[in-house]
C-alpha positions, 0 to 999 in steps of 0.5 A: 075175205067177203065176211071182212068186207061186208064187216067193214062195210057195216062198220065203217059206212053205218050201213044196214045189211039190207042197204048193202044187199040192195046196193049190190042187188043180192038177196039179203036171205041168200047172202045170211044162208051162204055165210051161215053154211060157211059157218057164219052168222049174222048179229043184228045187234052188233052188226056184223057176221061172226 
């Protein structure tokens, strides 16, 4: 569900991953690593996790 919420915000709110992390006071590096451990990678060009 976290991936869905992130992708929704990235797509619909026209924000960057850095913006979301700053808003939520979390480390972008830690978030990307945690999701990578779960099998997701961030596609900067498409602005989404896959």
